[in-house]
N, C-alpha and C positions, 0 to 999 in steps of 0.2 A: 603928496607922498603916499597916502593911503591908496589912491587910485592906481598908482604905479605898482605897488606891492600886489594889489588885488588883481591887476591885469597879468602880472607874472605867474600868480597862483593859477589863474584860469588857463594860461598858456601851458604851464607844466602839466596840468591835470587833463588837458585836451589832447595831448600827445598819444596816439594809438600805440598799443603794445606791439612789439615785433615777434615774429615767428621764424624759427630755423627748422627746416626739414632735414633731418640727419639721415642720409641715404647710406646704407652699408652694402658693399658689393665685393665680390672676389673674381679675379681673372677675367675671363670673357663676359662676365656679368656686367661689366662696365658699358658694353654695347646697348644694354637695355635702359640705362640710366635716363637718357634724354626723353624717354617716354613717360617718365615720372614727373618732369617739370611742367609747369603751367606757363603761359605767357607772363613776362615780368610784371610783378605788382609791387607797389610801395610797401615796405615792412615785411616782405616775405623773401627769405633767402634759403639757400641750400648749402649743406656741408656734406660732402661726398667723400667717404672714406673707402678707398679702393685697396683691399688686400691683394697681394699677388704672390704667386709661388715661383714666377720666373719673370724676368724683365721683359721678355718678349711681348707680354700683355700690354705694355705701355703703348705699343703701336696701334692697339685697338681702341684707345681713348678717343671718343668722338670730339671733333674740333669744338663743337658748341660748348662743352664743358670747360674748355680752356679760354673761351672768349666772353662768355656772359659774365657781367660784372656782379651778378647776384649769386654766383657759384664760387664756393671754396673747394678746391680739389686736393685731397690728401691722399698719400700712398702709404702703405704699411706692409712690410713683408711678413710672409707667414699666414698661418690659418687661425682660426678661433673668432667666431662671430661676436661673442662677448667682448673680447679684446678689441675688436674692430669698433664696436659701439662705443666702448670707453674712449677710444681714440677720437671719435666724432664728438662726443660730449666735451672732451678736453678743449676742443677748438671752437665750441659754439659760442655766440654772442648774443643771440636773441633773448627776449624776455621769456618767451615760451619755446619749448623744444618739442618736436614730434619725431618719434622713432619711425623709420621708414625702411622698406626693402626695395630692391631694384624692379620689382614687378607690381608695385602699387600704382593707383591711378587716382588723381585728385582733381577737384574742381575749386574755382575761386570761392564759391559759396561755401563749400565745405571747409576750406581753411579759415575763411573769415569767421565761420561759426565757432571754430576753436578759440579764435581770439576774444569773440564776444562772450563766449561761456566763461573764460577766465575773468573778464572784466565784471561779470555778474557774480562770480564766486571768489571774492578776494582772499578768503582763508584757505582756499585749496591749493596745495602744492603739486598734487598729481590728479589728473582726470582721465579716466579710461572711457572711451567712446565705443561706437558699434562699427562693424565692417560688413561689406556685402561682397559677393562674388561678382565677377565681370558681368554676369547676367542679371544681377539685381537681387539675388537671393541672400537672405541673412546667412552669415558664415557659421552661426551656432545659435542656440537658444540663449536669449538675453532677458534680463528683467525688464519690465515695462515701465518702471518709474525710476526717477532720480533717487539715489541712495549712497550711503558710505560704500567704499570699496569693501569693507569688512562684511557689511551685510549682504552685498551682492555675492561675495565669495561663499558666504554661508548658504545662499540660494543655489549654488552650483555654478556660478559664473567663474570662468578663468579667462584671464587677458591674454591676448595675443600682441606680440610686439607692436604691430603697426596700428593698434588702438590705443597706445600709451602716449600721453602727453605729459609734460611737467614744466614747472617753473625752473628758470636757470639759476636757482639758489640751493638746489639739494647738493648735498655732499655724499650722495649714494652713487656707487658704481655697480655695473653688472658683475656678478661673481664669475670669474673667468674659468672656474671648474666646470660650468654649465654652458650649454649651447653648441650649435653646429661647429665643428672643427676642433672641439676639445678632445683630449686623448681618450676619455671614457664616456662623459655625459653629454649627449648630443641635444638635449632639450631641458626645459625646466627654468631657464634663466629669467623668464618673465615673472613667474610665481615667486621665485627666490628674491628678485629685485623688489617686488611689491611687499613682500614680508619685511625685508630690510627697511623699506620706507615707513611701514606702520610701526615697527619697533623703534625707530628713531623719533617718533612722535609727530610726523608730518600728516596733514589731513589729506586723504585720498577720497575721490568721488567716482562713482559710475553714473554716467549720464546717457540715456538711450537716444543718442543722435548718431546718425551715420556720417563718418568723415572720410571714408576711403573705400575703394573697391580693390580687390586683389584676387589672386589665383586661389581657388577653393582647394587646391591639392597642396595643403600645408604639411609641415613635418608631423604634426600631431595626428594626421590621418593615417599614418602608417605604423600603428602600434603592434598589431598582431602580426607575428612573424619577423619583427624587427627587435633582435636581442638587445641592441644598443639603446633603443627607445624604451624598453622594459626596465633595463638597468637604471637609465635616467630617471624614470618615474619613481622607482623605489627610492632613489637617492633624494628626489625632490620632496617625496612624502616624509623622508627622515628629517630633512632641513625645516620643512613647515610645521610638523606635528610632533616630533620626537619619535624614539625608536618604537615604543609599545603601540602607539596608534598607527605609525607607519606600517607595522607588520599586519595589523588588523585591516587597513585599507588595501594593502597588497592582496591579501586573501580575497577580499570583496572584488577587487579589480579582476583578478584571475577567474573568479566564479562568474562574473558579469560576461566575460568573453566566451566562457563555456556555454552559458545559457543563450546568449543572443547570437552568437557566431559559431557555435559548435567547435571552438578551439580548444585544444589540450591545455588545461589550466596549469599543469605541473611545470612545464618549462617557463611559462610566464611568471609563475610565483617564484621559481628558483632565481630567475633573472632579477626580479624585483628585490628579493631578499638580498642578492648580491650587491645591488645598489645601496641598500641600507647599510651594509657592512662597509662598503667603499667610503661612505661618507663618515662613518665612525672611526675608521682606521686612520 
């Protein structure tokens, strides 16, 4: 009897964790999704949430997304990236969830590395990794050592959506006021999500391992000259730090772009203060 129970225990604990890659796209972006997929592998699945503004885009859905049995294809009318991600989260079944966009590129080794990292960090509920451009350049400056997300954030690290992974037990959703497609705040949803994770008491880590390559031309690279981005950053500062520190950080942000890029700081500051006000109202 003891041997039977022991064998069952070994079997249960030898089962590898599963990984769901949550790919969010909109309209004709669905045509790019097949490039995100790798050849079928045991334990790796895809949840694709396709937002659409017109049913004509259904005709653009590649056939492979309808026929591969490791793909779940969802459709969602309207806009709002955070809303789209929440739709994907609601339909995910894997042990680990990876946030993805339709221009990401993965390898089997990188995805297996995510699973192995969670197996070695049993207490971590969220792990943020590193990303590279298509040419292999780091997407940003990263800490060089494993540390808590809070410590990495203090050192200047900010997460990008496709660097984020999590266990499928979180009861945290993306704040739909933030992110592309929202009425006013086109960015900041990742930082807001991570604040909610920490405030809820979950353990989050940053680990300096590359898991994905992507287009280096991300939303965050278009700050100067983009009024909506500036408003969004002010609102994000308000959510993360409260009103007083958000104002101080907005002043520093505007001066930074004056010093390093010669940008007029006054419109930047005005827009960031507007974002602070929007989130307070």
